[in-house]
ROSE-4610 file (N, C-alpha, C; in Angstrom, 1 decimal, always signed):
// ROSE-4610
residu = [X/X/X/X/X/X/X/X/X/X/X/X/X/X/X/X/X/X/X/X/X/X/X/X/X/X/X/X/X/X/X/X/X/X/X/X/X/X/X/X/X/X/X/X/X/X/X/X/X/X/X/X/X/X/X/X/X/X/X/X/X/X/X/X/X/X/X/X/X/X/X/X/X/X/X/X/X/X/X/X/X/X/X/X/X/X/X/X/X/X/X/X/X/X/X/X/X/X/X/X/X/X/X/X/X/X/X/X/X/X/X/X/X/X/X/X/X/X/X/X/X/X/X/X/X/X/X/X/X/X/X/X/X/X/X/X/X/X/X/X/X/X/X/X/X/X/X/X/X/X/X/X/X/X/X/X/X/X/X/X/X/X/X/X/X/X/X/X/X/X/X/X/X/X/X/X/X/X/X/X/X/X/X/X/X/X/X/X/X/X/X/X/X/X/X/X/X/X/X/X/X/X/X/X/X/X/X/X/X/X/X/X/X/X/X/X/X/X/X/X/X/X/X/X/X/X/X/X/X/X/X/X/X/X/X/X/X/X/X/X/X/X/X/X/X/X/X/X/X/X/X/X/X/X/X/X/X/X/X/X/X/X/X/X/X/X/X/X/X/X/X/X/X/X/X/X/X/X/X/X/X/X/X/X/X/X/X/X/X/X/X/X/X/X/X/X/X/X/X/X/X/X/X/X/X/X/X/X/X/X/X/X/X/X/X/X/X/X/X/X/X/X/X/X/X/X/X/X/X/X/X/X/X/X/X/X/X/X/X/X/X/X/X/X/X/X/X/X/X/X/X/X/X/X/X/X/X/X/X/X/X/X/X/X/X/X/X/X/X/X/X/X/X/X/X/X/X/X/X/X/X/X/X/X/X/X/X/X/X/X/X/X/X/X/X/X/X/X/X/X/X/X/X/X/X/X/X/X/X/X/X/X/X/X/X/X/X/X/X/X/X/X/X/X/X/X/X/X/X/X/X/X/X/X/X/X/X/X/X/X/X/X/X/X/X/X/X/X/X/X/X/X/X/X/X/X/X/X/X/X/X/X/X/X/X/X/X/X/X/X/X/X/X/X/X/X/X/X/X/X/X/X/X/X/X/X/X/X/X/X/X/X/X/X/X/X/X/X/X/X/X/X/X/X/X/X/X/X/X/X/X/X/X/X/X/X/X/X/X/X/X/X/X/X/X/X/X/X/X/X/X/X/X/X/X/X/X/X/X/X]
num = [1/1/1/2/2/2/3/3/3/4/4/4/5/5/5/6/6/6/7/7/7/8/8/8/9/9/9/10/10/10/11/11/11/12/12/12/13/13/13/14/14/14/15/15/15/16/16/16/17/17/17/18/18/18/19/19/19/20/20/20/21/21/21/22/22/22/23/23/23/24/24/24/25/25/25/26/26/26/27/27/27/28/28/28/29/29/29/30/30/30/31/31/31/32/32/32/33/33/33/34/34/34/35/35/35/36/36/36/37/37/37/38/38/38/39/39/39/40/40/40/41/41/41/42/42/42/43/43/43/44/44/44/45/45/45/46/46/46/47/47/47/48/48/48/49/49/49/50/50/50/51/51/51/52/52/52/53/53/53/54/54/54/55/55/55/56/56/56/57/57/57/58/58/58/59/59/59/60/60/60/61/61/61/62/62/62/63/63/63/64/64/64/65/65/65/66/66/66/67/67/67/68/68/68/69/69/69/70/70/70/71/71/71/72/72/72/73/73/73/74/74/74/75/75/75/76/76/76/77/77/77/78/78/78/79/79/79/80/80/80/81/81/81/82/82/82/83/83/83/84/84/84/85/85/85/86/86/86/87/87/87/88/88/88/89/89/89/90/90/90/91/91/91/92/92/92/93/93/93/94/94/94/95/95/95/96/96/96/97/97/97/98/98/98/99/99/99/100/100/100/101/101/101/102/102/102/103/103/103/104/104/104/105/105/105/106/106/106/107/107/107/108/108/108/109/109/109/110/110/110/111/111/111/112/112/112/113/113/113/114/114/114/115/115/115/116/116/116/117/117/117/118/118/118/119/119/119/120/120/120/121/121/121/122/122/122/123/123/123/124/124/124/125/125/125/126/126/126/127/127/127/128/128/128/129/129/129/130/130/130/131/131/131/132/132/132/133/133/133/134/134/134/135/135/135/136/136/136/137/137/137/138/138/138/139/139/139/140/140/140/141/141/141/142/142/142/143/143/143/144/144/144/145/145/145/146/146/146/147/147/147/148/148/148/149/149/149/150/150/150/151/151/151/152/152/152/153/153/153/154/154/154/155/155/155/156/156/156/157/157/157/158/158/158/159/159/159/160/160/160/161/161/161/162/162/162/163/163/163/164/164/164/165/165/165/166/166/166/167/167/167/168/168/168/169/169/169/170/170/170/171/171/171/172/172/172/173/173/173/174/174/174/175/175/175/176/176/176/177/177/177/178/178/178/179/179/179/180/180/180]
x = [-58.7/-59.3/-58.4/-59.4/-58.2/-58.0/-56.9/-56.1/-56.8/-57.6/-58.4/-59.6/-59.9/-60.9/-59.6/-58.7/-57.8/-57.3/-57.4/-57.0/-58.1/-59.3/-60.6/-60.9/-60.9/-61.8/-60.1/-58.8/-58.0/-58.3/-58.4/-58.7/-57.5/-57.3/-55.6/-57.6/-57.4/-58.3/-57.8/-58.4/-58.3/-59.2/-59.6/-60.4/-60.4/-59.7/-59.7/-60.3/-60.1/-60.8/-59.6/-60.1/-59.2/-59.0/-59.9/-60.3/-59.8/-59.3/-59.0/-57.3/-56.5/-54.9/-54.4/-53.2/-52.3/-51.4/-50.0/-49.4/-48.2/-46.8/-45.9/-45.7/-46.6/-46.2/-47.2/-48.0/-48.9/-48.1/-47.5/-46.3/-45.4/-44.7/-43.6/-44.2/-45.7/-45.8/-46.5/-46.5/-46.8/-45.3/-44.6/-42.6/-42.4/-42.5/-42.2/-42.6/-43.8/-44.7/-43.9/-43.9/-42.8/-41.7/-41.1/-39.3/-39.4/-40.7/-41.1/-40.8/-41.3/-41.5/-39.8/-40.3/-38.7/-38.2/-36.7/-35.8/-34.2/-33.8/-33.1/-32.1/-31.3/-30.1/-30.8/-31.7/-32.1/-31.9/-31.3/-31.3/-31.5/-32.7/-33.9/-33.1/-33.4/-32.4/-34.1/-35.0/-36.2/-35.7/-36.2/-36.0/-36.9/-37.7/-38.4/-38.6/-39.3/-39.0/-40.6/-40.8/-42.4/-42.1/-43.1/-43.1/-44.5/-44.4/-45.8/-45.5/-44.2/-44.2/-44.9/-45.9/-46.8/-45.2/-44.7/-44.2/-43.4/-42.9/-42.2/-43.1/-44.6/-45.8/-45.9/-46.3/-47.0/-45.6/-44.6/-43.1/-43.1/-43.2/-43.3/-44.7/-45.9/-47.3/-46.4/-46.2/-45.3/-44.6/-44.1/-42.9/-44.0/-44.9/-46.3/-46.9/-47.7/-47.9/-49.7/-50.0/-50.8/-52.5/-52.6/-53.7/-53.4/-52.3/-51.3/-51.5/-51.3/-51.5/-53.3/-54.1/-55.2/-55.5/-55.3/-55.6/-54.7/-53.8/-53.5/-53.5/-54.0/-54.2/-54.8/-55.6/-55.9/-55.4/-54.4/-54.0/-52.7/-52.7/-51.0/-49.6/-50.0/-48.3/-48.6/-46.8/-46.7/-45.2/-45.4/-44.4/-43.6/-42.0/-41.8/-41.2/-40.9/-40.3/-38.8/-37.9/-36.9/-36.1/-35.1/-33.9/-32.6/-32.3/-30.4/-29.9/-29.4/-28.6/-27.4/-27.7/-26.8/-26.5/-27.2/-27.7/-27.7/-29.3/-30.4/-30.0/-29.5/-29.5/-28.3/-27.5/-25.8/-24.8/-23.7/-23.0/-21.6/-21.2/-20.8/-19.3/-19.5/-18.4/-18.9/-20.3/-21.3/-21.3/-21.5/-21.6/-23.1/-23.8/-25.3/-25.5/-25.9/-25.9/-27.2/-27.7/-29.2/-28.8/-30.3/-30.5/-30.8/-31.3/-31.9/-31.6/-31.0/-29.5/-30.5/-31.1/-31.4/-32.9/-33.6/-34.8/-35.0/-34.4/-34.4/-34.5/-33.9/-34.4/-35.6/-35.7/-37.3/-38.3/-38.0/-38.9/-39.0/-38.2/-38.2/-39.1/-38.5/-39.4/-40.3/-41.3/-42.9/-42.9/-42.3/-43.2/-43.4/-42.3/-42.3/-43.5/-43.9/-45.1/-46.1/-45.9/-47.7/-47.7/-46.6/-46.9/-47.7/-47.1/-47.0/-48.5/-49.1/-50.1/-51.5/-51.2/-52.1/-52.3/-50.9/-51.2/-52.0/-52.2/-52.8/-53.7/-53.9/-55.7/-56.7/-55.8/-55.7/-56.3/-55.3/-55.6/-56.3/-57.0/-58.2/-57.7/-56.4/-55.9/-55.9/-56.5/-56.6/-55.3/-55.0/-53.6/-54.1/-53.1/-52.8/-51.1/-50.9/-49.7/-49.0/-48.3/-48.3/-46.9/-47.1/-45.7/-45.6/-46.2/-46.5/-45.4/-44.2/-43.5/-42.2/-41.8/-40.2/-39.1/-38.8/-38.1/-36.7/-36.2/-34.7/-35.5/-36.3/-36.7/-37.2/-37.5/-37.8/-36.6/-35.4/-34.4/-34.0/-34.0/-33.1/-34.0/-35.4/-36.2/-35.9/-36.1/-35.5/-34.5/-33.5/-31.6/-31.8/-32.4/-32.0/-31.2/-29.8/-28.9/-28.8/-28.0/-27.2/-27.3/-27.4/-27.2/-28.2/-29.9/-30.6/-31.7/-32.8/-33.7/-34.8/-34.9/-36.9/-37.9/-38.6/-39.8/-41.2/-41.7/-42.6/-43.1/-44.2/-45.2/-46.6/-46.1/-47.7/-48.3/-49.6/-50.7/-51.1/-51.4/-52.1/-52.9/-54.1/-55.0/-56.5/-57.5/-58.8/-60.0/-60.4/-61.3/-62.3/-62.7/-63.9/-65.2/-65.6/-66.6/-66.9/-67.5/-67.2/-67.5/-68.2/-68.6/-67.4/-66.8/-65.4/-65.7/-65.6/-66.8/-65.2/-65.0/-63.4/-63.6/-62.4/-62.1/-62.2/-63.2/-63.1/-61.5/-61.8/-60.3/-60.8/-59.1/-59.1/-59.2/-60.0/-60.4/-59.0/-58.7/-58.3/-57.0/-57.8/-57.6/-56.9/-56.8/-56.3/-54.7/-54.6/-52.9/-52.5/-53.6/-52.9/-52.4/-51.0/-51.1/-50.4/-50.5/-50.4/-50.5/-49.1/-48.1/-48.5/-49.3/-49.7/-48.9]
y = [-9.5/-8.6/-7.2/-6.2/-4.8/-4.3/-3.6/-3.5/-2.8/-1.7/-1.0/-2.4/-3.1/-4.6/-5.0/-5.8/-6.5/-6.2/-5.1/-4.0/-3.8/-3.8/-3.7/-5.1/-5.9/-6.9/-7.7/-7.9/-8.3/-8.3/-9.0/-9.7/-10.7/-10.1/-10.7/-12.0/-13.3/-14.4/-14.6/-15.4/-16.0/-17.7/-17.7/-18.8/-20.2/-20.7/-21.5/-23.0/-23.2/-24.3/-25.3/-26.7/-27.4/-28.4/-28.6/-29.4/-28.8/-27.5/-26.8/-26.6/-27.4/-27.4/-26.1/-25.6/-25.2/-25.6/-25.9/-26.5/-25.5/-26.3/-25.4/-24.3/-25.1/-24.1/-22.9/-22.4/-21.2/-20.5/-20.7/-20.9/-20.3/-20.9/-19.9/-19.2/-18.7/-17.8/-16.6/-16.7/-15.9/-14.9/-15.8/-15.7/-14.2/-15.3/-14.5/-13.1/-13.1/-11.7/-10.6/-11.5/-10.5/-10.6/-10.6/-10.7/-9.1/-8.6/-7.6/-6.3/-6.4/-5.1/-4.8/-3.1/-2.6/-3.1/-2.7/-2.5/-1.7/-1.2/-1.1/-1.0/+0.1/-0.3/-1.6/-2.0/-3.9/-5.0/-4.6/-5.6/-6.7/-7.4/-8.5/-9.0/-8.3/-9.4/-10.3/-10.0/-10.9/-12.5/-13.6/-14.2/-15.7/-16.1/-17.3/-18.7/-19.2/-20.9/-20.9/-21.8/-22.3/-23.5/-24.4/-25.3/-25.7/-26.9/-28.0/-29.0/-29.8/-30.8/-31.2/-31.7/-32.0/-31.7/-32.3/-32.7/-31.0/-30.9/-29.3/-28.2/-28.3/-27.1/-27.4/-28.4/-28.7/-28.1/-28.3/-28.0/-26.2/-26.0/-24.7/-23.3/-24.6/-23.6/-23.4/-25.0/-24.3/-23.1/-22.9/-21.6/-20.1/-20.9/-18.9/-18.8/-17.9/-17.7/-18.4/-18.4/-19.8/-19.1/-17.9/-17.4/-17.7/-17.5/-17.5/-19.3/-19.8/-20.9/-21.8/-21.2/-21.5/-20.7/-19.6/-18.5/-19.6/-20.3/-21.0/-22.8/-23.1/-24.3/-25.2/-24.5/-25.7/-24.7/-24.5/-24.1/-24.7/-25.7/-26.5/-26.6/-24.6/-24.3/-23.2/-22.5/-21.1/-20.9/-19.7/-18.8/-18.3/-18.5/-17.1/-16.7/-15.3/-14.5/-13.8/-13.5/-13.6/-11.7/-11.6/-10.7/-10.6/-10.0/-10.6/-9.3/-9.6/-8.5/-7.5/-6.1/-5.2/-5.6/-5.2/-5.8/-4.2/-4.3/-3.1/-2.0/-1.1/+0.6/+0.9/-0.4/-0.3/+0.2/+0.6/+0.3/-0.5/-0.7/-2.2/-2.4/-1.0/-1.7/-1.7/-2.2/-2.2/-1.1/+0.0/+1.0/+1.4/+1.8/+2.2/+3.7/+4.0/+4.6/+5.8/+5.5/+6.7/+6.1/+6.7/+6.6/+4.9/+4.5/+3.5/+2.2/+1.9/+0.8/-0.5/-1.7/-2.7/-2.2/-1.4/-0.7/-0.8/-0.5/-0.8/-2.7/-3.3/-4.3/-4.9/-4.2/-4.6/-4.1/-3.1/-2.4/-2.9/-3.3/-3.9/-5.2/-5.6/-7.2/-6.9/-5.8/-5.9/-5.1/-4.3/-4.4/-5.5/-6.4/-7.9/-8.7/-8.6/-9.0/-8.8/-7.5/-7.3/-6.9/-7.2/-7.5/-9.2/-9.6/-10.9/-11.7/-11.2/-11.1/-10.2/-9.2/-8.8/-9.8/-10.1/-11.6/-12.4/-13.0/-14.0/-13.6/-12.9/-11.9/-11.7/-12.2/-11.7/-13.1/-14.6/-15.4/-16.3/-15.4/-16.1/-17.0/-16.5/-17.0/-16.4/-16.6/-15.9/-16.0/-14.7/-14.9/-13.6/-13.9/-13.6/-13.6/-11.6/-12.2/-12.2/-13.1/-13.3/-12.8/-12.0/-11.4/-11.8/-12.8/-12.6/-14.4/-14.5/-15.4/-15.7/-17.1/-17.2/-17.4/-16.6/-16.2/-17.2/-17.0/-17.8/-20.2/-19.7/-21.5/-21.6/-20.5/-20.4/-21.0/-20.3/-20.0/-21.7/-22.0/-23.7/-24.4/-24.5/-25.4/-25.7/-24.1/-24.0/-23.8/-23.8/-23.9/-22.5/-21.7/-19.8/-19.8/-19.1/-18.4/-17.4/-17.1/-15.6/-14.4/-14.9/-13.5/-12.7/-13.6/-12.8/-12.8/-12.1/-11.4/-12.3/-12.4/-13.0/-12.4/-11.8/-11.2/-11.7/-12.1/-12.6/-14.2/-14.9/-15.8/-15.2/-16.0/-16.1/-17.0/-17.3/-18.4/-17.6/-19.4/-18.8/-20.2/-19.6/-21.1/-20.2/-20.8/-20.6/-20.2/-19.4/-18.8/-19.9/-19.8/-20.9/-20.4/-19.0/-18.4/-17.2/-16.8/-16.2/-14.4/-14.5/-13.1/-12.9/-12.1/-11.5/-9.5/-9.0/-7.5/-6.8/-6.1/-4.9/-4.0/-4.2/-3.0/-1.9/-0.8/+0.6/+1.1/+1.9/+2.8/+4.0/+4.5/+5.7/+6.8/+8.5/+8.9/+9.5/+10.0/+10.3/+11.5/+12.6/+13.6/+13.4/+11.8/+12.0/+11.1/+10.8/+10.3/+10.4/+12.1/+12.7/+14.1/+14.7/+15.8/+16.7/+17.6/+18.2/+19.6/+19.9/+21.3/+21.8/+23.1/+23.6/+24.9]
z = [-94.6/-93.8/-93.6/-93.7/-93.5/-92.3/-92.1/-91.1/-89.8/-90.1/-88.6/-88.3/-89.3/-88.6/-87.8/-88.7/-87.5/-86.2/-86.1/-84.8/-83.9/-84.5/-83.9/-83.7/-83.8/-83.3/-82.6/-82.1/-81.6/-80.4/-79.3/-78.4/-77.5/-76.6/-75.5/-75.1/-75.4/-75.0/-73.7/-73.0/-71.8/-71.8/-72.6/-72.7/-74.0/-74.1/-75.3/-75.8/-77.2/-77.2/-77.4/-76.1/-76.5/-77.5/-78.2/-79.2/-80.6/-80.9/-81.8/-81.8/-82.8/-82.4/-83.6/-83.5/-83.7/-84.6/-85.5/-85.8/-86.1/-86.7/-86.9/-88.3/-88.9/-89.9/-90.1/-89.1/-88.5/-88.0/-87.0/-85.9/-87.2/-87.6/-88.7/-89.6/-89.7/-90.9/-89.4/-88.6/-87.1/-87.0/-86.9/-86.4/-88.5/-88.7/-90.8/-90.6/-90.3/-89.9/-88.9/-88.0/-87.0/-87.4/-88.1/-88.6/-89.2/-89.5/-90.8/-89.9/-88.5/-87.8/-88.0/-87.4/-87.6/-86.7/-86.8/-85.4/-85.5/-84.2/-84.7/-85.4/-86.0/-87.1/-87.7/-87.7/-88.6/-87.9/-86.3/-86.0/-85.7/-85.7/-86.0/-84.4/-83.5/-82.5/-81.5/-82.1/-81.7/-81.8/-80.6/-80.6/-80.6/-81.3/-80.1/-80.4/-79.1/-78.7/-78.7/-79.4/-79.5/-79.0/-78.5/-77.1/-77.1/-78.9/-78.5/-77.8/-77.7/-76.7/-75.6/-75.8/-74.2/-73.2/-72.7/-71.2/-71.3/-72.1/-72.0/-71.7/-72.9/-72.5/-70.8/-70.4/-69.2/-67.9/-68.8/-67.4/-67.9/-69.3/-69.0/-67.9/-68.9/-68.3/-66.0/-65.6/-64.5/-64.1/-65.4/-65.1/-64.8/-65.0/-65.3/-63.5/-63.4/-62.3/-62.2/-61.8/-61.4/-62.6/-62.0/-63.4/-64.7/-65.5/-66.9/-67.0/-65.9/-66.1/-65.8/-65.5/-66.2/-67.6/-68.1/-69.2/-70.2/-70.1/-71.3/-71.1/-70.1/-70.1/-71.2/-72.2/-73.2/-74.5/-74.5/-76.1/-75.8/-77.3/-77.8/-78.0/-77.8/-78.1/-77.6/-76.6/-76.2/-76.2/-77.2/-77.4/-76.5/-76.4/-75.6/-76.4/-76.2/-76.9/-75.9/-76.6/-76.2/-77.4/-77.0/-77.1/-77.2/-78.2/-77.9/-77.3/-76.2/-75.3/-75.0/-75.4/-75.9/-76.9/-78.2/-79.3/-79.6/-80.0/-80.1/-79.1/-79.7/-78.7/-79.0/-78.9/-79.2/-80.0/-80.1/-81.5/-81.3/-82.3/-82.5/-81.5/-81.1/-79.6/-78.3/-78.2/-77.1/-76.3/-76.5/-75.9/-76.6/-75.2/-75.3/-75.7/-77.1/-77.9/-77.2/-76.1/-75.5/-74.3/-73.9/-72.3/-72.0/-72.8/-73.0/-73.2/-73.4/-73.1/-74.1/-73.2/-73.4/-73.8/-73.5/-73.2/-75.1/-76.1/-77.3/-77.9/-77.2/-77.8/-76.9/-75.6/-75.3/-76.3/-76.8/-77.3/-79.0/-79.4/-81.0/-80.9/-79.2/-79.3/-79.0/-78.5/-78.4/-79.7/-80.4/-82.1/-82.8/-82.2/-83.3/-82.4/-81.1/-81.0/-81.4/-81.6/-82.2/-83.1/-84.1/-85.5/-85.2/-84.5/-84.6/-84.0/-82.6/-82.6/-83.4/-84.4/-85.7/-86.0/-87.2/-87.9/-87.3/-86.3/-85.5/-85.7/-85.3/-85.5/-86.9/-87.7/-89.1/-89.7/-89.2/-89.6/-89.0/-88.4/-87.3/-86.2/-85.8/-84.5/-82.9/-82.4/-81.7/-80.1/-78.8/-78.4/-77.1/-76.4/-74.9/-74.9/-74.8/-74.4/-72.7/-71.8/-70.9/-70.1/-68.8/-68.6/-67.2/-66.1/-65.2/-65.3/-64.8/-65.1/-64.8/-64.5/-64.0/-64.8/-65.3/-66.5/-65.9/-64.8/-64.8/-65.3/-64.6/-65.0/-66.2/-66.8/-68.5/-69.5/-68.6/-69.5/-69.4/-68.1/-68.0/-68.8/-68.8/-68.8/-70.9/-71.4/-73.0/-73.4/-72.3/-72.6/-73.6/-73.1/-74.1/-73.3/-74.3/-73.7/-73.1/-72.4/-71.4/-72.0/-73.4/-74.4/-74.8/-74.5/-74.5/-73.5/-73.4/-72.3/-72.8/-72.1/-72.4/-71.8/-72.8/-72.9/-71.9/-73.4/-73.0/-73.0/-72.9/-73.2/-73.8/-75.1/-76.0/-75.6/-75.8/-75.6/-76.9/-77.6/-79.2/-79.1/-79.9/-80.1/-81.2/-80.5/-80.6/-79.6/-79.7/-78.6/-78.2/-77.3/-76.4/-77.0/-76.8/-76.9/-78.4/-78.6/-79.5/-79.1/-78.1/-76.6/-76.6/-76.5/-75.9/-76.3/-75.0/-75.7/-75.1/-76.0/-75.9/-75.0/-74.5/-73.2/-73.7/-72.3/-72.5/-72.7/-73.7/-74.4/-73.6/-73.5/-72.5/-74.1/-73.6/-74.9/-75.4/-76.5/-76.9/-76.9/-75.9/-75.4/-74.0/-73.4/-72.0/-72.8/-73.9/-74.7/-75.7/-76.5/-77.1/-76.6/-77.0/-76.8/-78.3/-78.8/-79.6/-79.6/-80.5/-79.9/-81.4/-81.7/-82.8/-83.2]
């Protein structure tokens, strides 16, 4: 698929087909693509925790707000994304190199996650990025080290309905300033 087509057809899906499952190989392919995203000084601080096991999946869902529990109820995998703290945006001595500090780690993770969901769309896999969650409970459940900040939980699967409308986008003049 052409890049513009992938971008145009990718949607945040809130209803999935419970009968269609993803496998570890597909998730590995998505994460491999995410690794290609640019990062501060090639620090590659993004980390991914793929949860397939039904008991862990149920426990992870309970760490989400009720609406996100509903949205993710029919997927067989949730992907928790994190980044290593105090590396992206920092020098070798651990000093922030600009005012954003760990904001660069979050920025880099966002780039990786964008690559991941676009690759998913290219593979015919649907997704929604879930930001409302209990990070402390997720950290404990998945034994995520304190040296990592939890970014998002990504639900991945196949949509239950083919009819998903594109949301209205702002006019380009509302978001672009050009200095000529």
